[in-house]
N, CA, C and O of each residue as an XYZ file, in Angstrom:
412
protein
N      18.521    -11.300    -40.193
C      18.555    -10.322    -39.161
C      19.119     -8.997    -39.651
O      19.725     -8.898    -40.718
N      18.896     -7.999    -38.836
C      19.391     -6.653    -39.123
C      20.740     -6.431    -38.453
O      21.003     -6.949    -37.368
N      21.588     -5.653    -39.117
C      22.836     -5.218    -38.489
C      22.993     -3.729    -38.756
O      22.513     -3.215    -39.766
N      23.671     -3.041    -37.838
C      23.829     -1.589    -37.901
C      25.299     -1.217    -37.980
O      26.134     -1.761    -37.257
N      25.601     -0.284    -38.869
C      26.935      0.275    -38.972
C      26.782      1.774    -39.197
O      25.696      2.252    -39.525
N      27.867      2.506    -39.018
C      27.843      3.954    -39.192
C      28.971      4.388    -40.118
O      30.066      3.825    -40.087
N      28.692      5.401    -40.946
C      29.676      5.998    -41.846
C      29.964      7.408    -41.341
O      29.048      8.117    -40.923
N      31.222      7.816    -41.379
C      31.635      9.149    -40.927
C      31.993     10.006    -42.136
O      32.844      9.623    -42.938
N      31.348     11.161    -42.270
C      31.614     12.134    -43.342
C      31.577     11.519    -44.741
O      32.450     11.779    -45.569
N      30.557     10.702    -44.991
C      30.351     10.078    -46.311
C      31.524      9.227    -46.778
O      31.671      8.965    -47.972
N      32.361      8.794    -45.834
C      33.484      7.918    -46.168
C      32.926      6.536    -46.510
O      31.880      6.148    -45.990
N      33.595      5.809    -47.357
C      33.137      4.460    -47.688
C      33.491      3.451    -46.596
O      32.999      2.322    -46.606
N      34.346      3.862    -45.651
C      34.717      2.978    -44.542
C      33.772      3.197    -43.369
O      33.373      4.325    -43.079
N      33.423      2.115    -42.707
C      32.556      2.207    -41.538
C      33.331      2.713    -40.327
O      34.546      2.537    -40.234
N      32.608      3.346    -39.395
C      33.198      3.761    -38.125
C      33.634      2.492    -37.404
O      32.835      1.575    -37.218
N      34.892      2.438    -37.000
C      35.421      1.256    -36.328
C      35.156      1.337    -34.827
O      35.404      2.367    -34.200
N      34.658      0.261    -34.265
C      34.464      0.212    -32.822
C      35.827      0.080    -32.149
O      36.696     -0.659    -32.611
N      35.996      0.810    -31.050
C      37.237      0.749    -30.285
C      36.911      1.055    -28.834
O      35.770      0.879    -28.409
N      37.900      1.513    -28.062
C      37.660      1.774    -26.645
C      36.748      2.976    -26.419
O      36.229      3.149    -25.316
N      36.538      3.819    -27.448
C      35.660      4.991    -27.308
C      34.365      4.881    -28.095
O      33.423      5.620    -27.810
N      34.284      4.001    -29.060
C      33.120      3.920    -29.952
C      32.473      2.535    -29.880
O      33.150      1.506    -29.880
N      31.138      2.546    -29.818
C      30.397      1.288    -29.762
C      29.096      1.451    -30.529
O      28.405      2.457    -30.368
N      28.749      0.472    -31.364
C      27.479      0.461    -32.094
C      26.605     -0.631    -31.489
O      26.957     -1.811    -31.515
N      25.465     -0.224    -30.945
C      24.526     -1.189    -30.378
C      23.834     -1.945    -31.502
O      23.231     -1.330    -32.382
N      23.914     -3.260    -31.483
C      23.207     -4.073    -32.474
C      21.764     -4.312    -32.038
O      20.986     -4.929    -32.766
N      21.411     -3.826    -30.859
C      20.032     -3.901    -30.371
C      19.229     -2.691    -30.841
O      18.100     -2.832    -31.312
N      19.818     -1.499    -30.710
C      19.101     -0.256    -31.035
C      19.630      0.439    -32.285
O      18.926      1.255    -32.880
N      20.854      0.131    -32.690
C      21.480      0.829    -33.814
C      22.198      2.096    -33.393
O      22.839      2.744    -34.221
N      22.105      2.463    -32.127
C      22.741      3.693    -31.645
C      24.264      3.602    -31.696
O      24.852      2.549    -31.450
N      24.885      4.735    -32.021
C      26.337      4.867    -31.960
C      26.667      5.624    -30.684
O      26.153      6.721    -30.463
N      27.511      5.055    -29.850
C      27.934      5.694    -28.610
C      29.404      6.077    -28.734
O      30.232      5.265    -29.148
N      29.722      7.318    -28.372
C      31.107      7.789    -28.395
C      31.426      8.337    -27.013
O      30.745      9.242    -26.530
N      32.449      7.799    -26.379
C      32.880      8.274    -25.069
C      33.969      9.325    -25.250
O      34.828      9.187    -26.121
N      33.937     10.355    -24.447
C      34.961     11.407    -24.465
C      35.164     11.947    -25.876
O      36.217     11.755    -26.483
N      34.146     12.622    -26.383
C      34.193     13.167    -27.746
C      35.394     14.085    -27.908
O      35.679     14.918    -27.048
N      36.096     13.920    -29.028
C      37.277     14.715    -29.343
C      36.997     15.556    -30.589
O      36.072     15.245    -31.340
N      37.780     16.618    -30.823
C      37.574     17.438    -32.028
C      37.588     16.627    -33.327
O      36.901     16.987    -34.283
N      38.350     15.551    -33.373
C      38.406     14.729    -34.596
C      37.107     13.954    -34.832
O      36.904     13.416    -35.920
N      36.220     13.890    -33.824
C      34.938     13.199    -33.965
C      33.871     14.077    -34.618
O      32.819     13.576    -35.016
N      34.129     15.379    -34.731
C      33.148     16.313    -35.283
C      32.942     16.027    -36.765
O      33.907     15.865    -37.512
N      31.697     15.965    -37.182
C      31.367     15.713    -38.582
C      29.975     15.136    -38.701
O      29.170     15.248    -37.777
N      29.686     14.520    -39.832
C      28.381     13.924    -40.093
C      28.453     12.404    -40.025
O      29.332     11.781    -40.620
N      27.519     11.825    -39.294
C      27.432     10.373    -39.138
C      26.155      9.872    -39.804
O      25.084     10.452    -39.626
N      26.277      8.790    -40.575
C      25.136      8.213    -41.275
C      25.002      6.749    -40.878
O      25.955      5.977    -40.984
N      23.808      6.375    -40.420
C      23.548      4.980    -40.039
C      23.204      4.163    -41.278
O      22.458      4.612    -42.149
N      23.758      2.960    -41.342
C      23.457      2.021    -42.421
C      22.863      0.766    -41.784
O      23.499      0.123    -40.949
N      21.644      0.426    -42.183
C      20.974     -0.766    -41.681
C      21.006     -1.818    -42.786
O      20.592     -1.562    -43.917
N      21.502     -2.999    -42.443
C      21.623     -4.071    -43.431
C      20.747     -5.245    -43.033
O      20.789     -5.716    -41.896
N      19.948     -5.711    -43.995
C      19.144     -6.909    -43.816
C      19.870     -8.033    -44.536
O      19.872     -8.092    -45.766
N      20.489     -8.927    -43.766
C      21.311     -9.981    -44.376
C      20.475    -10.985    -45.167
O      20.957    -11.541    -46.154
N      19.239    -11.224    -44.753
C      18.397    -12.191    -45.480
C      17.984    -11.653    -46.843
O      17.961    -12.391    -47.828
N      17.654    -10.349    -46.897
C      17.255     -9.744    -48.177
C      18.462     -9.221    -48.946
O      18.335     -8.791    -50.092
N      19.632     -9.257    -48.313
C      20.871     -8.744    -48.908
C      20.695     -7.302    -49.396
O      21.090     -6.950    -50.508
N      20.092     -6.480    -48.534
C      19.878     -5.075    -48.855
C      20.319     -4.195    -47.702
O      20.235     -4.585    -46.538
N      20.796     -2.986    -48.043
C      21.190     -1.991    -47.044
C      20.465     -0.686    -47.332
O      20.196     -0.350    -48.485
N      20.154      0.042    -46.265
C      19.500      1.339    -46.379
C      20.268      2.321    -45.513
O      20.626      2.012    -44.377
N      20.523      3.517    -46.061
C      21.199      4.568    -45.302
C      20.179      5.566    -44.785
O      19.238      5.937    -45.486
N      20.382      5.992    -43.556
C      19.556      7.045    -42.990
C      20.128      8.407    -43.361
O      21.130      8.490    -44.070
N      19.494      9.473    -42.882
C      20.014     10.816    -43.153
C      21.257     11.076    -42.307
O      21.410     10.464    -41.250
N      22.153     11.970    -42.745
C      23.329     12.292    -41.936
C      22.920     12.998    -40.636
O      22.002     13.817    -40.615
N      23.620     12.659    -39.573
C      23.411     13.301    -38.273
C      24.682     14.047    -37.917
O      25.735     13.426    -37.773
N      24.613     15.381    -37.769
C      25.826     16.139    -37.452
C      26.210     16.020    -35.984
O      25.348     16.006    -35.105
N      27.505     15.936    -35.731
C      28.033     15.973    -34.368
C      28.891     17.227    -34.254
O      29.829     17.422    -35.028
N      28.564     18.068    -33.288
C      29.335     19.283    -33.037
C      29.769     19.289    -31.578
O      29.170     18.613    -30.741
N      30.804     20.045    -31.281
C      31.266     20.184    -29.902
C      30.643     21.419    -29.282
O      30.545     22.464    -29.925
N      30.230     21.299    -28.050
C      29.720     22.457    -27.319
C      30.888     23.081    -26.569
O      31.707     22.381    -25.973
N      30.950     24.388    -26.609
C      32.039     25.078    -25.910
C      31.656     25.464    -24.492
O      32.516     25.857    -23.704
N      30.353     25.354    -24.154
C      29.905     25.779    -22.822
C      29.959     24.671    -21.776
O      29.697     24.922    -20.600
N      30.296     23.445    -22.189
C      30.424     22.345    -21.234
C      29.106     21.792    -20.729
O      29.112     20.930    -19.850
N      27.958     22.259    -21.256
C      26.653     21.792    -20.806
C      26.335     20.456    -21.472
O      26.484     20.313    -22.686
N      25.901     19.487    -20.683
C      25.607     18.162    -21.213
C      24.190     18.039    -21.761
O      23.874     17.048    -22.419
N      23.336     19.016    -21.507
C      21.964     18.954    -22.014
C      21.198     17.798    -21.416
O      21.151     17.649    -20.195
N      20.588     16.967    -22.267
C      19.748     15.878    -21.783
C      20.554     14.720    -21.208
O      19.968     13.786    -20.662
N      21.862     14.752    -21.313
C      22.670     13.606    -20.900
C      23.242     13.763    -19.511
O      24.455     13.719    -19.308
N      22.337     13.949    -18.550
C      22.783     13.966    -17.162
C      23.274     12.567    -16.797
O      22.904     11.597    -17.459
N      24.099     12.443    -15.757
C      24.613     11.117    -15.391
C      23.482     10.124    -15.126
O      22.580     10.392    -14.332
N      23.543      8.980    -15.800
C      22.541      7.928    -15.599
C      23.062      6.629    -16.195
O      23.961      6.629    -17.036
N      22.489      5.537    -15.751
C      22.791      4.229    -16.315
C      21.620      3.863    -17.219
O      20.466      3.913    -16.792
N      21.910      3.497    -18.464
C      20.872      3.141    -19.431
C      20.935      1.648    -19.677
O      21.945      1.128    -20.152
N      19.853      0.964    -19.352
C      19.795     -0.491    -19.497
C      18.566     -0.841    -20.328
O      17.470     -0.345    -20.066
N      18.750     -1.680    -21.314
C      17.616     -2.129    -22.139
C      17.620     -3.648    -22.215
O      17.799     -4.218    -23.291
N      17.425     -4.293    -21.094
C      17.384     -5.746    -21.094
C      15.951     -6.204    -21.324
O      15.019     -5.596    -20.797
N      15.758     -7.269    -22.105
C      14.405     -7.833    -22.210
C      14.020     -8.452    -20.866
O      14.888     -8.764    -20.050
N      12.734     -8.627    -20.643
C      12.290     -9.193    -19.370
C      12.841    -10.591    -19.140
O      13.195    -10.949    -18.017
N      12.911    -11.379    -20.203
C      13.430    -12.746    -20.111
C      14.435    -12.968    -21.230
O      14.203    -12.582    -22.375
N      15.554    -13.594    -20.885
C      16.564    -13.925    -21.886
C      16.736    -15.436    -21.879
O      17.051    -16.033    -20.850
N      16.527    -16.047    -23.044
C      16.701    -17.487    -23.171
C      18.029    -17.755    -23.866
O      18.374    -17.093    -24.845
N      18.763    -18.725    -23.354
C      20.043    -19.071    -23.964
C      20.290    -20.569    -23.792
O      19.933    -21.168    -22.778
N      20.902    -21.141    -24.804
C      21.262    -22.557    -24.721
C      22.452    -22.714    -23.783
O      23.288    -21.817    -23.675
N      22.522    -23.826    -23.124
C      23.622    -24.112    -22.217
C      24.953    -23.974    -22.961
O      25.088    -24.438    -24.093
N      25.917    -23.344    -22.326
C      27.269    -23.116    -22.849
C      27.325    -22.098    -23.993
O      28.365    -21.941    -24.632
N      26.211    -21.408    -24.251
C      26.236    -20.371    -25.295
C      26.592    -19.032    -24.651
O      26.576    -18.898    -23.428
N      26.911    -18.047    -25.483
C      27.248    -16.713    -25.001
C      26.059    -15.781    -25.162
O      25.301    -15.882    -26.126
N      25.907    -14.879    -24.210
C      24.839    -13.884    -24.256
C      25.488    -12.519    -24.088
O      26.338    -12.338    -23.216
N      25.088    -11.548    -24.928
C      25.626    -10.205    -24.838
C      24.547     -9.266    -24.326
O      23.493     -9.135    -24.948
N      24.801     -8.609    -23.194
C      23.879     -7.644    -22.609
C      24.508     -6.269    -22.724
O      25.704     -6.106    -22.485
N      23.690     -5.261    -23.096
C      24.207     -3.913    -23.277
C      23.752     -3.016    -22.124
O      22.565     -2.935    -21.808
N      24.723     -2.350    -21.510
C      24.463     -1.427    -20.415
C      25.420     -0.249    -20.601
O      26.616     -0.456    -20.802
N      24.910      0.986    -20.537
C      25.738      2.149    -20.794
C      25.646      3.142    -19.637
O      24.575      3.359    -19.070
N      26.775      3.734    -19.301
C      26.811      4.828    -18.340
C      26.936      6.106    -19.141
O      27.925      6.309    -19.846
N      25.940      6.969    -19.036
C      25.941      8.230    -19.755
C      26.197      9.367    -18.773
O      25.864      9.258    -17.593
N      26.775     10.435    -19.249
C      26.944     11.612    -18.405
C      28.315     12.177    -18.451
O      29.181     11.735    -19.208
N      28.496     13.162    -17.627
C      29.733     13.931    -17.622
C      30.673     13.428    -16.556
O      31.773     13.959    -16.402
């Protein structure tokens, strides 16, 4: 299977998930809540194929702060990407991803 991680400013350490940061293992997206000045920089996605034991890095994506307070395309909305049917074995755990975006 594939796994997704992110590198900040070409650091060898991966971005750590915490109460503000989350990496979707479904889409590979990095979500940051309440962006702070310390979050500004370049983020690079790393996709790892565990079966082939190979990793590929994408291009750096810059994150900048807007001073005008405009959210652009991120108006308040709930983003849900559930498959139509989810199969799970009895007593197993299922992880569903749902995000609230906006200001």
